N, CA, C, O and the ligand as a Tripos MOL2 file, in Angstrom:
@<TRIPOS>MOLECULE
protein
  241   239    61     0     0
PROTEIN
NO_CHARGES

@<TRIPOS>ATOM
      1 N         -88.5660   36.7960   -4.8650 N.3       1 MET1
      2 CA        -89.3960   35.5350   -4.9840 C.3       1 MET1
      3 C         -89.0040   34.6880   -6.1800 C.2       1 MET1
      4 O         -88.6990   35.2360   -7.2390 O.2       1 MET1
      5 N         -89.0040   33.5400   -6.0640 N.am      2 LEU2
      6 CA        -88.2470   32.5760   -7.0860 C.3       2 LEU2
      7 C         -89.1540   31.3500   -6.9250 C.2       2 LEU2
      8 O         -89.8770   31.1380   -5.9520 O.2       2 LEU2
      9 N         -89.0070   30.4990   -8.1070 N.am      3 THR3
     10 CA        -89.5630   29.2070   -8.1430 C.3       3 THR3
     11 C         -88.5660   28.2830   -8.0460 C.2       3 THR3
     12 O         -87.5100   28.5710   -8.6100 O.2       3 THR3
     13 N         -88.6520   27.0770   -7.3760 N.am      4 HIS4
     14 CA        -87.6490   26.2010   -7.2880 C.3       4 HIS4
     15 C         -88.0750   24.7950   -7.2650 C.2       4 HIS4
     16 O         -89.1460   24.5700   -6.7000 O.2       4 HIS4
     17 N         -87.4240   23.7980   -7.7820 N.am      5 LEU5
     18 CA        -87.8050   22.3900   -8.0800 C.3       5 LEU5
     19 C         -87.2050   21.8480   -6.7510 C.2       5 LEU5
     20 O         -85.9810   21.8140   -6.6260 O.2       5 LEU5
     21 N         -87.9010   21.4880   -5.9070 N.am      6 CYS6
     22 CA        -87.3690   20.9030   -4.5650 C.3       6 CYS6
     23 C         -86.7980   19.4820   -4.8460 C.2       6 CYS6
     24 O         -87.3310   18.6510   -5.5810 O.2       6 CYS6
     25 N         -85.6190   19.3220   -4.1450 N.am      7 THR7
     26 CA        -84.9570   17.9180   -4.3660 C.3       7 THR7
     27 C         -85.4720   17.0010   -3.4190 C.2       7 THR7
     28 O         -85.2270   15.7980   -3.5030 O.2       7 THR7
     29 N         -86.2520   17.5500   -2.4200 N.am      8 SER8
     30 CA        -86.9260   16.7360   -1.3680 C.3       8 SER8
     31 C         -88.1920   16.2000   -1.6920 C.2       8 SER8
     32 O         -88.4570   15.0020   -1.7850 O.2       8 SER8
     33 N         -89.0730   17.2920   -1.8810 N.am      9 CYS9
     34 CA        -90.4350   16.8740   -2.2600 C.3       9 CYS9
     35 C         -90.9100   16.9800   -3.5220 C.2       9 CYS9
     36 O         -92.1140   16.9020   -3.7630 O.2       9 CYS9
     37 N         -89.9600   17.1750   -4.4750 N.am     10 SER10
     38 CA        -90.0060   17.0540   -5.9940 C.3      10 SER10
     39 C         -91.0430   17.9190   -6.4960 C.2      10 SER10
     40 O         -91.5500   17.6260   -7.5790 O.2      10 SER10
     41 N         -91.4530   18.9890   -5.8420 N.am     11 LYS11
     42 CA        -92.3990   19.9550   -6.3340 C.3      11 LYS11
     43 C         -91.8210   21.3210   -6.6050 C.2      11 LYS11
     44 O         -90.9130   21.7940   -5.9210 O.2      11 LYS11
     45 N         -92.3560   21.9160   -7.5900 N.am     12 ARG12
     46 CA        -91.8680   23.1920   -7.9050 C.3      12 ARG12
     47 C         -92.7530   24.1630   -7.0450 C.2      12 ARG12
     48 O         -93.9690   24.2860   -7.1990 O.2      12 ARG12
     49 N         -91.9290   24.8950   -6.0420 N.am     13 GLN13
     50 CA        -92.4750   25.6320   -5.1160 C.3      13 GLN13
     51 C         -92.1250   26.9840   -5.3160 C.2      13 GLN13
     52 O         -91.0740   27.2610   -5.8950 O.2      13 GLN13
     53 N         -92.9370   27.9050   -4.8760 N.am     14 LEU14
     54 CA        -92.7320   29.3600   -4.8730 C.3      14 LEU14
     55 C         -92.0730   29.5660   -3.6240 C.2      14 LEU14
     56 O         -92.5040   29.0890   -2.5730 O.2      14 LEU14
     57 N         -90.9560   30.3190   -3.7130 N.am     15 ILE15
     58 CA        -90.1370   30.6730   -2.4840 C.3      15 ILE15
     59 C         -90.2350   32.1430   -2.3330 C.2      15 ILE15
     60 O         -90.0520   32.9260   -3.2650 O.2      15 ILE15
     61 N         -90.5410   32.4970   -1.0800 N.am     16 PHE16
     62 CA        -90.6940   33.8380   -0.6970 C.3      16 PHE16
     63 C         -89.5030   34.4160   -0.0320 C.2      16 PHE16
     64 O         -88.7690   33.6160    0.5470 O.2      16 PHE16
     65 N         -89.1530   35.8140   -0.0170 N.am     17 PRO17
     66 CA        -87.9590   36.2310    0.4560 C.3      17 PRO17
     67 C         -87.9260   35.7770    2.0970 C.2      17 PRO17
     68 O         -86.9070   35.4670    2.7160 O.2      17 PRO17
     69 N         -89.0530   35.8120    2.5350 N.am     18 SER18
     70 CA        -89.0630   35.3460    4.0830 C.3      18 SER18
     71 C         -88.6700   33.9810    4.3740 C.2      18 SER18
     72 O         -88.5290   33.6350    5.5470 O.2      18 SER18
     73 N         -88.4660   33.1050    3.3350 N.am     19 GLN19
     74 CA        -88.1100   31.7520    3.5360 C.3      19 GLN19
     75 C         -86.7400   31.6950    3.3440 C.2      19 GLN19
     76 O         -86.2230   30.6000    3.5710 O.2      19 GLN19
     77 N         -85.9450   32.6990    2.9440 N.am     20 ILE20
     78 CA        -84.4600   32.7060    2.6130 C.3      20 ILE20
     79 C         -83.6980   32.9360    3.8110 C.2      20 ILE20
     80 O         -83.9760   33.9390    4.4680 O.2      20 ILE20
     81 N         -82.7200   32.1170    4.2270 N.am     21 THR21
     82 CA        -82.0420   32.0690    5.3900 C.3      21 THR21
     83 C         -80.7420   32.6590    5.2520 C.2      21 THR21
     84 O         -80.1370   33.1170    6.2210 O.2      21 THR21
     85 N         -80.2570   32.6640    3.9970 N.am     22 ALA22
     86 CA        -78.7740   33.0280    3.8350 C.3      22 ALA22
     87 C         -78.5550   33.2420    2.2550 C.2      22 ALA22
     88 O         -79.1540   32.5560    1.4270 O.2      22 ALA22
     89 N         -77.6960   34.1960    1.9320 N.am     23 VAL23
     90 CA        -77.2940   34.3170    0.5310 C.3      23 VAL23
     91 C         -75.7880   34.4260    0.4310 C.2      23 VAL23
     92 O         -75.1680   35.3010    1.0370 O.2      23 VAL23
     93 N         -75.2400   33.5690   -0.3040 N.am     24 THR24
     94 CA        -73.7700   33.5240   -0.4670 C.3      24 THR24
     95 C         -73.3890   33.7450   -1.7620 C.2      24 THR24
     96 O         -74.1040   33.3910   -2.6980 O.2      24 THR24
     97 N         -72.1350   34.3990   -1.9440 N.am     25 GLY25
     98 CA        -71.6670   34.5340   -3.2860 C.3      25 GLY25
     99 C         -70.8820   33.4600   -3.8190 C.2      25 GLY25
    100 O         -70.0910   32.7850   -3.1610 O.2      25 GLY25
    101 N         -71.1590   33.3180   -5.1610 N.am     26 ALA26
    102 CA        -70.4110   32.1840   -5.7340 C.3      26 ALA26
    103 C         -70.0320   32.7520   -7.1490 C.2      26 ALA26
    104 O         -70.6190   33.7710   -7.5120 O.2      26 ALA26
    105 N         -69.1490   32.2090   -7.9350 N.am     27 GLU27
    106 CA        -68.5750   32.3860   -9.1450 C.3      27 GLU27
    107 C         -69.6990   32.7870  -10.2550 C.2      27 GLU27
    108 O         -69.5190   33.7180  -11.0390 O.2      27 GLU27
    109 N         -70.7990   32.0400  -10.2400 N.am     28 THR28
    110 CA        -71.8620   32.2110  -11.1390 C.3      28 THR28
    111 C         -72.8630   33.3230  -10.5860 C.2      28 THR28
    112 O         -73.7660   33.7140  -11.3260 O.2      28 THR28
    113 N         -72.7200   33.8380   -9.3030 N.am     29 GLY29
    114 CA        -73.6160   34.6860   -8.8390 C.3      29 GLY29
    115 C         -74.0970   34.2860   -7.4490 C.2      29 GLY29
    116 O         -73.6340   33.2870   -6.9000 O.2      29 GLY29
    117 N         -75.0820   35.1050   -6.8370 N.am     30 PRO30
    118 CA        -75.4300   34.9250   -5.6460 C.3      30 PRO30
    119 C         -76.2140   33.5670   -5.4380 C.2      30 PRO30
    120 O         -76.9260   33.1630   -6.3570 O.2      30 PRO30
    121 N         -76.1010   32.8000   -4.1800 N.am     31 ILE31
    122 CA        -76.8020   31.5470   -4.1870 C.3      31 ILE31
    123 C         -77.7210   31.7760   -2.8700 C.2      31 ILE31
    124 O         -77.2340   32.2280   -1.8330 O.2      31 ILE31
    125 N         -78.8530   31.4870   -2.9730 N.am     32 ALA32
    126 CA        -79.7280   31.6900   -1.7630 C.3      32 ALA32
    127 C         -79.9910   30.3490   -1.1050 C.2      32 ALA32
    128 O         -80.3290   29.3500   -1.7380 O.2      32 ALA32
    129 N         -79.8200   30.3910    0.1520 N.am     33 THR33
    130 CA        -80.3380   29.2080    1.0530 C.3      33 THR33
    131 C         -81.5950   29.4800    1.4940 C.2      33 THR33
    132 O         -81.8700   30.6170    1.8760 O.2      33 THR33
    133 N         -82.4980   28.4970    1.5000 N.am     34 PHE34
    134 CA        -83.9220   28.7440    2.0570 C.3      34 PHE34
    135 C         -84.4830   27.4330    2.4440 C.2      34 PHE34
    136 O         -83.9640   26.3590    2.1410 O.2      34 PHE34
    137 N         -85.7050   27.5910    3.2130 N.am     35 THR35
    138 CA        -86.1930   26.4670    3.7080 C.3      35 THR35
    139 C         -87.4980   26.2500    2.8010 C.2      35 THR35
    140 O         -88.2880   27.1820    2.6510 O.2      35 THR35
    141 N         -87.6980   25.0660    2.2300 N.am     36 CYS36
    142 CA        -88.8890   24.7290    1.2080 C.3      36 CYS36
    143 C         -90.0390   24.6900    2.1740 C.2      36 CYS36
    144 O         -89.8750   24.6540    3.3930 O.2      36 CYS36
    145 N         -91.2750   24.7000    1.5460 N.am     37 TRP37
    146 CA        -92.5980   24.4530    2.3170 C.3      37 TRP37
    147 C         -92.5670   23.1570    3.0420 C.2      37 TRP37
    148 O         -93.1230   23.0440    4.1350 O.2      37 TRP37
    149 N         -91.8700   22.0680    2.4110 N.am     38 CYS38
    150 CA        -91.8520   20.8430    3.1580 C.3      38 CYS38
    151 C         -90.9100   20.7450    4.2760 C.2      38 CYS38
    152 O         -90.7850   19.7080    4.9280 O.2      38 CYS38
    153 N         -90.1350   21.9940    4.5400 N.am     39 GLY39
    154 CA        -89.1750   21.8430    5.6790 C.3      39 GLY39
    155 C         -87.6830   21.5440    5.1950 C.2      39 GLY39
    156 O         -86.7300   21.7700    5.9410 O.2      39 GLY39
    157 N         -87.5300   21.0360    3.9390 N.am     40 SER40
    158 CA        -86.0760   20.7340    3.5430 C.3      40 SER40
    159 C         -85.3960   21.9730    3.3000 C.2      40 SER40
    160 O         -85.9440   22.8570    2.6420 O.2      40 SER40
    161 N         -84.1850   22.1150    3.8060 N.am     41 GLU41
    162 CA        -83.3120   23.0540    3.4320 C.3      41 GLU41
    163 C         -82.8650   22.8330    1.8830 C.2      41 GLU41
    164 O         -82.5330   21.7430    1.4160 O.2      41 GLU41
    165 N         -82.9200   24.1420    1.1240 N.am     42 GLN42
    166 CA        -82.5380   23.9200   -0.3020 C.3      42 GLN42
    167 C         -81.7400   25.1630   -0.6440 C.2      42 GLN42
    168 O         -81.7040   26.1690    0.0650 O.2      42 GLN42
    169 N         -81.1040   25.0030   -1.7940 N.am     43 SER43
    170 CA        -80.3220   26.3180   -2.2100 C.3      43 SER43
    171 C         -80.4570   26.4650   -3.7300 C.2      43 SER43
    172 O         -80.5640   25.4650   -4.4390 O.2      43 SER43
    173 N         -80.4540   27.7100   -4.2340 N.am     44 ALA44
    174 CA        -80.7080   27.9250   -5.7160 C.3      44 ALA44
    175 C         -80.0770   29.3710   -6.1650 C.2      44 ALA44
    176 O         -80.1470   30.3330   -5.4000 O.2      44 ALA44
    177 N         -79.5880   29.4440   -7.1820 N.am     45 PRO45
    178 CA        -78.9820   30.6330   -7.5690 C.3      45 PRO45
    179 C         -79.9310   31.7730   -7.7650 C.2      45 PRO45
    180 O         -81.0310   31.4740   -8.2290 O.2      45 PRO45
    181 N         -79.7100   32.9320   -7.5110 N.am     46 LEU46
    182 CA        -80.6660   34.0710   -7.5460 C.3      46 LEU46
    183 C         -80.3710   34.6390   -8.7200 C.2      46 LEU46
    184 O         -79.9280   35.7870   -8.7600 O.2      46 LEU46
    185 N         -80.5900   33.8690   -9.8790 N.am     47 GLY47
    186 CA        -80.4860   34.4390  -11.3970 C.3      47 GLY47
    187 C         -81.7460   34.6830  -12.0750 C.2      47 GLY47
    188 O         -82.2840   33.7150  -12.6120 O.2      47 GLY47
    189 N         -82.2370   35.6890  -12.1300 N.am     48 TRP48
    190 CA        -83.7390   35.9550  -12.5290 C.3      48 TRP48
    191 C         -83.5280   35.9220  -14.1690 C.2      48 TRP48
    192 O         -84.5150   35.7100  -14.8740 O.2      48 TRP48
    193 N         -82.4840   36.0920  -14.6510 N.am     49 ALA49
    194 CA        -82.4650   36.2620  -16.0840 C.3      49 ALA49
    195 C         -82.5160   34.8990  -16.8540 C.2      49 ALA49
    196 O         -82.9700   34.7940  -17.9930 O.2      49 ALA49
    197 N         -81.9930   33.8460  -16.1020 N.am     50 ASP50
    198 CA        -82.0240   32.4690  -16.9020 C.3      50 ASP50
    199 C         -83.2740   31.5590  -16.1350 C.2      50 ASP50
    200 O         -83.0550   30.4240  -15.7120 O.2      50 ASP50
    201 N         -84.2720   32.0600  -16.0500 N.am     51 ALA51
    202 CA        -85.4500   31.4300  -15.3030 C.3      51 ALA51
    203 C         -86.4050   30.6770  -16.1550 C.2      51 ALA51
    204 O         -87.6200   30.6890  -15.9540 O.2      51 ALA51
    205 N         -85.7820   29.9770  -17.1780 N.am     52 GLU52
    206 CA        -86.4820   29.1230  -17.9980 C.3      52 GLU52
    207 C         -87.7580   29.5300  -18.4500 C.2      52 GLU52
    208 O         -88.7510   28.9080  -18.0710 O.2      52 GLU52
    209 N         -87.8630   30.5780  -19.2790 N.am     53 PRO53
    210 CA        -89.0550   31.3150  -19.6790 C.3      53 PRO53
    211 C         -89.8850   30.3090  -20.5140 C.2      53 PRO53
    212 O         -91.1080   30.4440  -20.5360 O.2      53 PRO53
    213 N         -89.3390   29.3890  -21.1450 N.am     54 ARG54
    214 CA        -90.0010   28.5240  -22.0740 C.3      54 ARG54
    215 C         -90.5370   27.2380  -21.3870 C.2      54 ARG54
    216 O         -91.1660   26.4140  -22.0520 O.2      54 ARG54
    217 N         -90.3250   27.0780  -20.2190 N.am     55 LYS55
    218 CA        -90.4950   25.6050  -19.6850 C.3      55 LYS55
    219 C         -91.5540   25.9760  -18.4970 C.2      55 LYS55
    220 O         -91.5620   25.3240  -17.4530 O.2      55 LYS55
    221 N         -92.4930   27.1210  -18.7370 N.am     56 ARG56
    222 CA        -93.4000   27.1760  -17.6310 C.3      56 ARG56
    223 C         -94.4300   26.1500  -17.4900 C.2      56 ARG56
    224 O         -94.9800   25.7420  -18.5130 O.2      56 ARG56
    225 N         -94.7420   25.7030  -16.3970 N.am     57 VAL57
    226 CA        -95.6130   24.5890  -16.1320 C.3      57 VAL57
    227 C         -96.9840   25.1240  -15.7020 C.2      57 VAL57
    228 O         -97.0380   25.8160  -14.6860 O.2      57 VAL57
    229 N         -98.0290   24.8720  -16.3580 N.am     58 LEU58
    230 CA        -99.4300   25.4600  -16.0800 C.3      58 LEU58
    231 C         -99.8090   24.4070  -15.1660 C.2      58 LEU58
    232 O         -99.7340   23.2410  -15.5550 O.2      58 LEU58
    233 N        -100.2160   24.6810  -13.9690 N.am     59 ALA59
    234 CA       -100.7950   23.7930  -12.9210 C.3      59 ALA59
    235 C        -102.2310   23.6470  -13.1850 C.2      59 ALA59
    236 O        -102.8560   24.6680  -13.4730 O.2      59 ALA59
    237 N        -102.7720   22.6510  -13.1350 N.am     60 ALA60
    238 CA       -104.2970   22.4110  -13.4670 C.3      60 ALA60
    239 C        -105.0610   22.7570  -12.2280 C.2      60 ALA60
    240 O        -106.2880   22.6580  -12.2120 O.2      60 ALA60
    241 ZN        -89.7990   20.7950   -0.6090 Zn       61 ZN61
@<TRIPOS>BOND
     1     1     2 1
     2     2     3 1
     3     3     4 2
     4     3     5 am
     5     5     6 1
     6     6     7 1
     7     7     8 2
     8     7     9 am
     9     9    10 1
    10    10    11 1
    11    11    12 2
    12    11    13 am
    13    13    14 1
    14    14    15 1
    15    15    16 2
    16    15    17 am
    17    17    18 1
    18    18    19 1
    19    19    20 2
    20    19    21 am
    21    21    22 1
    22    22    23 1
    23    23    24 2
    24    23    25 am
    25    25    26 1
    26    26    27 1
    27    27    28 2
    28    27    29 am
    29    29    30 1
    30    30    31 1
    31    31    32 2
    32    31    33 am
    33    33    34 1
    34    34    35 1
    35    35    36 2
    36    35    37 am
    37    37    38 1
    38    38    39 1
    39    39    40 2
    40    39    41 am
    41    41    42 1
    42    42    43 1
    43    43    44 2
    44    43    45 am
    45    45    46 1
    46    46    47 1
    47    47    48 2
    48    47    49 am
    49    49    50 1
    50    50    51 1
    51    51    52 2
    52    51    53 am
    53    53    54 1
    54    54    55 1
    55    55    56 2
    56    55    57 am
    57    57    58 1
    58    58    59 1
    59    59    60 2
    60    59    61 am
    61    61    62 1
    62    62    63 1
    63    63    64 2
    64    63    65 am
    65    65    66 1
    66    66    67 1
    67    67    68 2
    68    67    69 am
    69    69    70 1
    70    70    71 1
    71    71    72 2
    72    71    73 am
    73    73    74 1
    74    74    75 1
    75    75    76 2
    76    75    77 am
    77    77    78 1
    78    78    79 1
    79    79    80 2
    80    79    81 am
    81    81    82 1
    82    82    83 1
    83    83    84 2
    84    83    85 am
    85    85    86 1
    86    86    87 1
    87    87    88 2
    88    87    89 am
    89    89    90 1
    90    90    91 1
    91    91    92 2
    92    91    93 am
    93    93    94 1
    94    94    95 1
    95    95    96 2
    96    95    97 am
    97    97    98 1
    98    98    99 1
    99    99   100 2
   100    99   101 am
   101   101   102 1
   102   102   103 1
   103   103   104 2
   104   103   105 am
   105   105   106 1
   106   106   107 1
   107   107   108 2
   108   107   109 am
   109   109   110 1
   110   110   111 1
   111   111   112 2
   112   111   113 am
   113   113   114 1
   114   114   115 1
   115   115   116 2
   116   115   117 am
   117   117   118 1
   118   118   119 1
   119   119   120 2
   120   119   121 am
   121   121   122 1
   122   122   123 1
   123   123   124 2
   124   123   125 am
   125   125   126 1
   126   126   127 1
   127   127   128 2
   128   127   129 am
   129   129   130 1
   130   130   131 1
   131   131   132 2
   132   131   133 am
   133   133   134 1
   134   134   135 1
   135   135   136 2
   136   135   137 am
   137   137   138 1
   138   138   139 1
   139   139   140 2
   140   139   141 am
   141   141   142 1
   142   142   143 1
   143   143   144 2
   144   143   145 am
   145   145   146 1
   146   146   147 1
   147   147   148 2
   148   147   149 am
   149   149   150 1
   150   150   151 1
   151   151   152 2
   152   151   153 am
   153   153   154 1
   154   154   155 1
   155   155   156 2
   156   155   157 am
   157   157   158 1
   158   158   159 1
   159   159   160 2
   160   159   161 am
   161   161   162 1
   162   162   163 1
   163   163   164 2
   164   163   165 am
   165   165   166 1
   166   166   167 1
   167   167   168 2
   168   167   169 am
   169   169   170 1
   170   170   171 1
   171   171   172 2
   172   171   173 am
   173   173   174 1
   174   174   175 1
   175   175   176 2
   176   175   177 am
   177   177   178 1
   178   178   179 1
   179   179   180 2
   180   179   181 am
   181   181   182 1
   182   182   183 1
   183   183   184 2
   184   183   185 am
   185   185   186 1
   186   186   187 1
   187   187   188 2
   188   187   189 am
   189   189   190 1
   190   190   191 1
   191   191   192 2
   192   191   193 am
   193   193   194 1
   194   194   195 1
   195   195   196 2
   196   195   197 am
   197   197   198 1
   198   198   199 1
   199   199   200 2
   200   199   201 am
   201   201   202 1
   202   202   203 1
   203   203   204 2
   204   203   205 am
   205   205   206 1
   206   206   207 1
   207   207   208 2
   208   207   209 am
   209   209   210 1
   210   210   211 1
   211   211   212 2
   212   211   213 am
   213   213   214 1
   214   214   215 1
   215   215   216 2
   216   215   217 am
   217   217   218 1
   218   218   219 1
   219   219   220 2
   220   219   221 am
   221   221   222 1
   222   222   223 1
   223   223   224 2
   224   223   225 am
   225   225   226 1
   226   226   227 1
   227   227   228 2
   228   227   229 am
   229   229   230 1
   230   230   231 1
   231   231   232 2
   232   231   233 am
   233   233   234 1
   234   234   235 1
   235   235   236 2
   236   235   237 am
   237   237   238 1
   238   238   239 1
   239   239   240 2
@<TRIPOS>SUBSTRUCTURE
     1 MET1         2 RESIDUE 1 A MET
     2 LEU2         6 RESIDUE 1 A LEU
     3 THR3        10 RESIDUE 1 A THR
     4 HIS4        14 RESIDUE 1 A HIS
     5 LEU5        18 RESIDUE 1 A LEU
     6 CYS6        22 RESIDUE 1 A CYS
     7 THR7        26 RESIDUE 1 A THR
     8 SER8        30 RESIDUE 1 A SER
     9 CYS9        34 RESIDUE 1 A CYS
    10 SER10       38 RESIDUE 1 A SER
    11 LYS11       42 RESIDUE 1 A LYS
    12 ARG12       46 RESIDUE 1 A ARG
    13 GLN13       50 RESIDUE 1 A GLN
    14 LEU14       54 RESIDUE 1 A LEU
    15 ILE15       58 RESIDUE 1 A ILE
    16 PHE16       62 RESIDUE 1 A PHE
    17 PRO17       66 RESIDUE 1 A PRO
    18 SER18       70 RESIDUE 1 A SER
    19 GLN19       74 RESIDUE 1 A GLN
    20 ILE20       78 RESIDUE 1 A ILE
    21 THR21       82 RESIDUE 1 A THR
    22 ALA22       86 RESIDUE 1 A ALA
    23 VAL23       90 RESIDUE 1 A VAL
    24 THR24       94 RESIDUE 1 A THR
    25 GLY25       98 RESIDUE 1 A GLY
    26 ALA26      102 RESIDUE 1 A ALA
    27 GLU27      106 RESIDUE 1 A GLU
    28 THR28      110 RESIDUE 1 A THR
    29 GLY29      114 RESIDUE 1 A GLY
    30 PRO30      118 RESIDUE 1 A PRO
    31 ILE31      122 RESIDUE 1 A ILE
    32 ALA32      126 RESIDUE 1 A ALA
    33 THR33      130 RESIDUE 1 A THR
    34 PHE34      134 RESIDUE 1 A PHE
    35 THR35      138 RESIDUE 1 A THR
    36 CYS36      142 RESIDUE 1 A CYS
    37 TRP37      146 RESIDUE 1 A TRP
    38 CYS38      150 RESIDUE 1 A CYS
    39 GLY39      154 RESIDUE 1 A GLY
    40 SER40      158 RESIDUE 1 A SER
    41 GLU41      162 RESIDUE 1 A GLU
    42 GLN42      166 RESIDUE 1 A GLN
    43 SER43      170 RESIDUE 1 A SER
    44 ALA44      174 RESIDUE 1 A ALA
    45 PRO45      178 RESIDUE 1 A PRO
    46 LEU46      182 RESIDUE 1 A LEU
    47 GLY47      186 RESIDUE 1 A GLY
    48 TRP48      190 RESIDUE 1 A TRP
    49 ALA49      194 RESIDUE 1 A ALA
    50 ASP50      198 RESIDUE 1 A ASP
    51 ALA51      202 RESIDUE 1 A ALA
    52 GLU52      206 RESIDUE 1 A GLU
    53 PRO53      210 RESIDUE 1 A PRO
    54 ARG54      214 RESIDUE 1 A ARG
    55 LYS55      218 RESIDUE 1 A LYS
    56 ARG56      222 RESIDUE 1 A ARG
    57 VAL57      226 RESIDUE 1 A VAL
    58 LEU58      230 RESIDUE 1 A LEU
    59 ALA59      234 RESIDUE 1 A ALA
    60 ALA60      238 RESIDUE 1 A ALA
    61 ZN61       241 GROUP 0 **** ****
């Protein structure tokens, strides 16, 4: 599970493993391709370590 700022709907979405359609290797690590809740195909690195711990947005 990861959070991703969608480039289509501009929302930070929670992405579940069931939404991931592909994982490809890159120099920086694995890149996941998945379908956002809005239906847009997105991709993001599967890097848990650099997940912006200090930029957490508290949804109201
Ligand atoms: Zn989206």
